[in-house]
C-alpha positions as CSV (number, residue, x, y, z in Angstrom):
1,A,-7.7,9.9,1.3
2,A,-6.5,6.3,1.9
3,Q,-6.6,6.7,5.7
4,A,-10.2,7.9,5.6
5,R,-11.3,5.1,3.3
6,Y,-9.5,2.5,5.5
7,L,-11.3,3.9,8.6
8,K,-14.6,3.6,6.7
9,M,-13.9,0.0,5.8
10,I,-12.9,-0.9,9.4
11,M,-16.1,0.7,10.8
12,D,-18.3,-1.1,8.2
13,K,-16.7,-4.4,9.0
14,K,-16.1,-4.3,12.7
15,F,-19.1,-2.2,13.9
16,R,-21.6,-2.8,11.1
17,L,-22.2,0.9,10.7
18,N,-23.6,2.6,7.6
19,T,-20.8,4.9,6.6
20,F,-20.3,7.1,3.6
21,I,-17.1,8.6,2.2
22,D,-17.2,11.6,0.0
23,S,-14.7,10.4,-2.6
24,D,-17.4,8.0,-3.9
25,N,-19.5,10.9,-5.0
26,L,-17.5,14.0,-5.9
27,R,-19.0,14.5,-9.4
28,D,-22.4,15.8,-8.1
29,L,-21.8,18.2,-5.2
30,D,-25.5,18.9,-4.9
31,T,-26.1,15.3,-4.0
32,L,-23.1,15.2,-1.7
33,F,-24.2,18.2,0.4
34,D,-27.8,16.9,0.4
35,I,-26.6,13.7,2.0
36,I,-24.7,15.6,4.6
37,T,-27.7,17.7,5.6
38,T,-30.4,15.1,5.4
39,R,-28.9,11.6,6.0
40,V,-25.8,12.0,8.2
41,S,-25.9,11.9,12.0
42,Q,-22.1,12.4,12.5
43,L,-19.4,13.9,10.2
44,V,-15.9,12.6,10.9
45,V,-13.3,15.1,9.5
46,Y,-10.0,13.3,9.0
47,L,-7.5,16.2,9.3
48,T,-4.4,15.7,7.2
49,R,-2.2,18.3,5.7
50,D,-4.5,19.3,2.8
51,T,-8.0,18.4,4.2
52,L,-9.1,22.0,4.8
53,T,-7.8,23.2,1.5
54,R,-10.2,20.9,-0.5
55,P,-13.3,22.8,-1.5
56,W,-15.6,19.8,-1.1
57,C,-14.3,19.2,2.4
58,A,-14.9,22.9,3.2
59,G,-18.4,22.6,1.8
60,E,-19.2,19.4,3.8
61,I,-17.9,20.9,7.1
62,T,-20.0,24.0,6.5
63,A,-23.1,22.1,5.6
64,A,-22.8,19.9,8.7
65,S,-22.1,23.0,10.9
66,N,-25.4,24.5,9.8
67,R,-27.3,21.5,11.0
68,P,-27.4,21.3,14.8
69,K,-28.3,17.5,14.7
70,V,-25.1,16.6,12.9
71,K,-22.3,15.8,15.3
72,L,-18.7,16.8,14.3
73,L,-15.6,14.8,15.2
74,A,-12.1,15.9,14.2
75,V,-9.4,13.3,13.8
76,R,-6.0,15.1,14.0
77,T,-3.0,13.5,12.3
78,P,0.6,14.6,12.7
79,S,0.6,16.2,9.2
80,F,-2.2,18.6,10.0
81,L,-1.4,22.2,10.9
82,D,-4.1,24.6,12.0
83,P,-4.6,27.4,9.5
84,T,-3.1,30.7,10.7
85,P,-5.2,33.8,11.4
86,A,-4.0,35.2,8.1
87,Q,-5.1,32.1,6.2
88,L,-8.5,32.1,7.9
89,A,-8.9,35.8,6.9
90,D,-8.1,35.0,3.3
91,L,-9.8,31.6,2.7
92,S,-10.3,32.4,-1.0
93,S,-6.5,31.9,-1.3
94,Y,-6.1,29.2,1.4
95,I,-8.7,26.8,-0.2
96,D,-7.8,25.4,-3.6
97,F,-11.1,26.2,-5.4
98,G,-9.8,25.8,-8.9
99,C,-12.9,25.5,-11.0
100,T,-15.2,24.6,-8.1
101,S,-17.7,27.1,-6.9
102,L,-19.5,26.6,-3.6
103,T,-21.6,29.8,-3.8
104,K,-24.1,28.2,-6.2
105,H,-24.7,25.6,-3.4
106,G,-25.5,28.4,-0.9
107,I,-22.1,28.2,0.8
108,F,-20.1,31.4,1.1
109,I,-16.6,32.3,2.4
110,E,-17.9,33.7,5.7
111,D,-19.9,30.5,6.3
112,I,-16.8,28.4,5.7
113,R,-14.7,30.6,8.1
114,K,-17.2,30.2,10.9
115,A,-17.4,26.4,10.3
116,F,-13.6,26.1,10.4
117,M,-13.4,28.0,13.6
118,G,-16.1,25.9,15.2
119,L,-14.4,22.7,14.1
120,L,-11.0,23.6,15.4
121,S,-12.2,25.0,18.7
122,A,-15.4,23.3,19.8
123,A,-15.7,20.0,18.0
124,R,-14.7,16.7,19.7
125,T,-11.2,15.7,18.8
126,V,-9.3,12.4,18.8
127,T,-5.7,11.6,17.9
128,P,-4.8,8.1,16.4
129,D,-2.2,6.0,18.3
130,Y,0.7,5.7,15.8
131,A,2.5,3.2,18.0
132,L,0.1,0.6,16.6
133,G,-0.3,-1.0,13.1
134,A,-2.8,0.7,10.8
135,S,-5.5,-1.9,11.4
136,A,-5.4,-1.8,15.2
137,R,-5.1,2.0,15.1
138,M,-8.2,2.3,12.9
139,E,-10.1,-0.1,15.0
140,L,-9.5,1.9,18.2
141,L,-10.3,5.1,16.3
142,G,-13.5,3.5,15.1
143,R,-14.5,2.6,18.7
144,S,-13.9,6.2,19.7
145,V,-15.9,7.5,16.7
146,C,-19.0,5.4,17.6
147,S,-18.5,5.7,21.4
148,R,-18.3,2.0,22.1
149,G,-16.0,2.1,25.1
150,G,-12.8,2.5,23.1
151,N,-10.1,5.2,23.3
152,A,-8.1,6.1,20.3
153,N,-5.0,6.1,22.4
154,D,-5.6,2.9,24.3
155,S,-3.1,0.4,22.8
156,S,-3.0,-2.1,25.6
157,Q,-5.1,-4.7,23.9
158,H,-3.3,-4.5,20.5
159,A,0.4,-4.6,21.4
160,G,2.8,-7.3,20.5
161,A,0.9,-9.2,17.8
162,A,2.9,-12.2,16.4
163,L,3.3,-13.0,12.7
164,P,0.9,-15.7,11.4
165,R,2.3,-19.2,11.1
166,K,0.2,-20.2,8.1
167,D,1.8,-21.2,4.8
168,G,0.8,-19.9,1.4
169,L,-0.3,-16.4,2.5
170,I,-0.3,-13.3,0.2
171,L,2.1,-10.9,1.9
172,I,1.7,-7.1,1.5
173,S,4.7,-4.9,2.3
174,A,4.3,-1.1,2.8
175,D,6.5,1.6,4.3
176,A,5.4,1.6,7.9
177,R,6.4,5.3,8.2
178,D,3.9,6.4,5.6
179,D,0.3,6.5,6.9
180,E,-1.1,6.6,3.4
181,A,0.9,3.6,2.3
182,T,-0.1,1.5,5.3
183,A,-3.7,2.5,4.8
184,A,-3.4,1.5,1.1
185,A,-2.0,-1.9,2.1
186,G,-4.9,-2.4,4.5
187,I,-7.5,-1.5,1.9
188,L,-5.9,-3.8,-0.7
189,G,-5.7,-6.6,1.8
190,M,-9.4,-6.3,2.8
191,K,-10.5,-6.1,-0.8
192,M,-8.5,-9.1,-1.8
193,Q,-9.8,-11.1,1.2
194,A,-13.3,-10.4,0.1
195,Q,-12.7,-11.8,-3.4
196,A,-13.0,-15.5,-4.1
197,M,-9.9,-15.5,-6.1
198,A,-7.7,-14.6,-3.2
199,F,-5.7,-17.4,-1.5
200,E,-7.8,-19.5,0.9
201,K,-5.2,-19.1,3.6
202,G,-5.5,-15.3,3.7
203,V,-3.6,-12.0,3.3
204,C,-1.0,-10.6,5.7
205,C,0.0,-7.0,5.9
206,L,3.6,-7.0,7.2
207,C,3.4,-3.4,8.4
208,E,0.9,-4.5,11.0
209,Y,3.6,-6.4,12.9
210,K,6.0,-3.7,14.0
211,D,7.8,-5.9,16.5
212,A,8.5,-8.7,14.0
213,T,12.2,-9.5,13.5
214,R,13.8,-9.6,10.1
215,S,14.6,-13.3,10.5
216,A,10.9,-14.1,11.3
217,I,9.8,-12.1,8.2
218,S,12.3,-13.9,6.0
219,G,10.9,-17.2,7.2
220,L,7.3,-16.1,6.5
221,I,8.3,-15.0,3.0
222,F,9.9,-18.4,2.4
223,R,6.5,-20.1,3.3
224,S,4.3,-17.6,1.5
225,G,2.6,-17.9,-1.9
226,A,3.1,-14.3,-3.1
227,A,4.5,-11.0,-2.1
228,I,3.0,-7.6,-3.0
229,V,5.3,-4.6,-2.6
230,I,3.5,-1.3,-2.2
231,L,5.7,1.3,-3.8
232,S,5.3,4.7,-2.2
233,R,7.4,7.8,-1.7
234,G,9.6,6.3,1.0
235,T,10.0,2.8,-0.2
236,L,13.6,3.0,-1.3
237,G,14.5,4.5,2.0
238,S,12.7,2.0,4.2
239,M,15.0,-0.7,5.6
240,E,12.1,-3.0,6.4
241,Q,10.7,-2.8,2.8
242,L,14.1,-3.2,1.2
243,H,14.6,-6.3,3.3
244,V,11.3,-7.7,2.1
245,I,12.1,-6.9,-1.5
246,V,15.5,-8.7,-1.4
247,E,14.1,-11.8,0.4
248,A,11.1,-12.0,-1.9
249,M,13.2,-11.7,-5.1
250,L,15.5,-14.5,-3.7
251,R,12.5,-16.6,-2.8
252,R,11.2,-16.1,-6.4
253,M,14.5,-17.5,-7.7
254,G,14.1,-20.6,-5.4
255,N,16.6,-19.9,-2.7
256,A,15.9,-18.3,0.7
257,A,19.5,-17.3,1.3
258,V,22.2,-17.1,-1.4
259,D,24.9,-18.3,1.1
260,D,23.4,-21.8,0.9
261,T,25.3,-23.0,-2.2
262,A,23.6,-26.3,-2.3
263,R,20.3,-24.5,-2.8
264,V,21.5,-21.9,-5.2
265,L,23.1,-24.1,-7.8
266,P,19.9,-26.1,-8.6
267,S,18.0,-22.9,-9.1
268,I,19.9,-22.0,-12.3
269,G,17.9,-22.9,-15.4
270,R,15.4,-25.0,-13.6
271,V,13.7,-23.3,-10.7
272,E,12.1,-20.7,-12.9
273,R,10.0,-23.5,-14.2
274,T,9.0,-25.0,-10.9
275,V,8.8,-22.3,-8.2
276,K,5.3,-20.9,-7.8
277,F,5.8,-17.6,-6.2
278,A,4.9,-14.1,-7.4
279,V,6.5,-10.8,-6.6
280,V,4.0,-8.1,-7.5
281,P,5.0,-4.4,-7.3
282,V,2.0,-2.1,-6.8
283,R,2.5,1.6,-7.4
284,L,0.9,4.5,-5.5
285,A,0.8,8.0,-7.0
286,S,3.5,9.2,-4.6
287,F,6.1,6.8,-6.0
288,Q,8.7,7.9,-8.5
289,F,10.7,5.2,-10.3
290,P,14.4,5.3,-9.8
291,C,16.8,5.7,-12.7
292,L,18.2,2.2,-13.1
293,T,21.1,3.4,-15.3
294,S,22.7,5.2,-12.3
295,S,23.8,4.0,-8.9
296,L,21.0,2.9,-6.6
297,V,21.5,4.7,-3.3
298,L,20.3,2.6,-0.4
299,P,20.2,3.2,3.4
300,S,23.0,1.8,5.5
301,M,21.7,-1.7,6.6
302,E,22.6,-5.4,6.7
303,F,21.1,-7.7,4.1
304,T,21.2,-11.5,4.1
305,V,23.4,-11.1,1.0
306,P,26.2,-8.6,0.1
307,N,24.9,-5.1,-0.5
308,R,26.0,-5.3,-4.2
309,N,23.8,-8.4,-4.7
310,A,21.0,-6.8,-2.8
311,R,21.1,-3.9,-5.3
312,V,20.8,-6.4,-8.1
313,C,17.7,-7.9,-6.4
314,I,16.1,-4.5,-5.9
315,R,16.8,-3.6,-9.5
316,G,15.2,-6.9,-10.6
317,L,11.9,-5.8,-9.0
318,F,11.7,-3.0,-11.4
319,R,11.8,-5.4,-14.4
320,F,8.2,-6.1,-13.5
321,I,5.4,-3.8,-14.6
322,A,4.0,-2.2,-11.5
323,A,0.2,-2.4,-11.1
324,P,-1.4,0.9,-10.2
325,F,-3.5,1.3,-7.0
326,S,-5.4,4.5,-6.2
327,P,-7.1,4.4,-2.8
328,D,-8.4,7.9,-3.4
329,E,-10.5,6.8,-6.3
330,S,-14.1,5.5,-6.1
331,D,-14.9,2.2,-4.5
332,H,-15.7,0.7,-8.0
333,M,-12.2,1.6,-9.2
334,I,-10.5,0.2,-6.1
335,W,-12.4,-3.1,-6.5
336,A,-11.3,-3.4,-10.2
337,Q,-7.6,-2.6,-9.3
338,A,-7.6,-5.0,-6.3
339,E,-9.1,-7.8,-8.6
340,S,-6.3,-7.2,-11.1
341,I,-3.6,-7.4,-8.5
342,A,-5.2,-10.6,-7.0
343,R,-5.1,-12.1,-10.5
344,L,-1.4,-11.3,-10.8
345,C,-0.7,-13.1,-7.5
346,M,-2.8,-16.1,-8.5
347,S,-1.1,-16.5,-11.9
348,A,2.1,-17.6,-10.2
349,T,0.4,-20.1,-7.9
350,T,-1.7,-21.8,-10.5
351,D,0.8,-22.0,-13.4
352,S,4.4,-22.8,-13.5
353,I,6.6,-19.7,-14.2
354,R,7.8,-20.1,-17.8
355,V,10.5,-17.4,-18.1
356,A,13.5,-18.7,-20.0
357,S,16.6,-19.1,-17.7
358,K,18.5,-16.5,-19.7
359,T,16.2,-13.8,-18.2
360,W,17.6,-14.4,-14.7
361,E,21.0,-15.9,-15.5
362,P,22.9,-12.5,-15.4
363,L,21.3,-11.7,-12.0
364,L,22.1,-15.1,-10.6
365,N,25.6,-15.1,-11.9
366,V,26.2,-11.8,-10.0
367,I,24.8,-13.3,-6.8
368,L,26.9,-16.5,-7.2
369,R,30.1,-14.6,-7.8
370,G,29.3,-12.6,-4.6
371,V,29.3,-15.8,-2.6
372,G,32.3,-17.3,-4.3
373,V,30.6,-19.9,-6.5
374,S,32.0,-20.4,-10.0
375,T,29.5,-19.6,-12.7
376,A,31.2,-22.3,-14.9
377,S,29.5,-24.9,-12.7
378,V,26.0,-23.6,-13.5
379,V,23.8,-26.2,-15.2
380,E,22.5,-25.1,-18.5
381,A,18.8,-24.3,-18.9
382,P,16.5,-26.9,-20.6
383,P,15.7,-26.3,-24.3
384,Q,13.1,-23.7,-25.1
385,S,9.6,-24.8,-25.8
386,P,8.3,-24.5,-29.4
387,S,6.4,-21.4,-28.5
388,E,9.6,-19.7,-27.3
389,S,11.8,-20.8,-30.1
390,S,9.4,-19.8,-32.8
391,S,9.4,-16.2,-31.8
392,G,13.0,-16.1,-30.6
393,K,11.8,-14.6,-27.3
394,P,10.9,-16.1,-24.0
395,D,7.2,-16.3,-23.0
396,V,7.0,-13.8,-20.2
397,E,3.3,-13.3,-20.1
398,T,2.9,-14.8,-16.6
399,D,5.8,-12.8,-15.2
400,R,4.8,-9.4,-16.4
401,E,8.4,-8.5,-17.2
402,A,9.1,-5.2,-18.9
403,P,12.2,-3.0,-19.6
404,P,13.3,-0.8,-16.7
405,Q,11.0,2.1,-16.3
406,S,12.5,5.6,-16.5
407,P,11.5,8.3,-13.9
408,S,9.3,9.9,-16.5
409,E,7.3,6.7,-16.9
């Protein structure tokens, strides 16, 4: 769903096409099928693992197949597998109808079978180039869809893009191996760029830069204004994302590398009140929160800090409340969620972070011990403000901190 919406947004922006995506109107199937038969000149079927099992997708393909003037284009992704002859013979079991009935719309099983066979055998087919970042891949795919001289597998003009050199960017990190996660990152980036509340200097999706080195990404994080971490199924197994999480959490504490003692010591008790940098976790539906009471299993990789300290940084990310993001929802819902996430980023760049030092002191003490610095030399935090002392608790509103979330949450 995220990939299809991202392709729609790219085609709207780059090619000025009037495109329609079905997830914006799944409540009224009569209207949906009427649009397909009367107002659509080309139907792009984005074939992923579950596309043909969705009843509304089956209905749209069938409705378009019954109209000779509607062109069909199949976009095959690696997760898609052609239905077997046995599955085609028993579509009532293959398609997840649930409570949805297509017969009342004049669409029957035999019609769907013929439409599927025509789509898989006769329709024009393209395959995205997965050597590219999501944005470049979708742009080439869009050119192929609208027949403007592009080839979905022609990556010659999009290879080797360099990281931006601007300061103050909003960075978005997603698992580059997960097509839905990278598409979600692209959607979020485009929505935030379109809002006045986003940073003037722009948004950067790190997964678009597959050739970027970790040192270059670390430098960009140190110069950025906020980091959004898209939490998806493979986040805790992605070396690139884990590197971003660790560097962003260290940046939030005011030090780009904990082996620089001169920069670490001043951070204790003071930097929380001066550093203007947000780390915003954004949760997709596929992500399951780890159990923070047990050992956190990480892939074998080299961090800029000892692995033990990296685990502490990663656990620290889950102290924040993760903002939900649902790219398979309607456009109105996506706009609302993107606006909420943008506000979380802006809150750390317009106001000083006011978390009491005791919130991060245990984390920093662990890191300092890891690099051989005595915690006895740590400067004590400034006195609490009246608003903090009156309640006995630190004011954590701007940091969105929460207790660790269990897997069930």
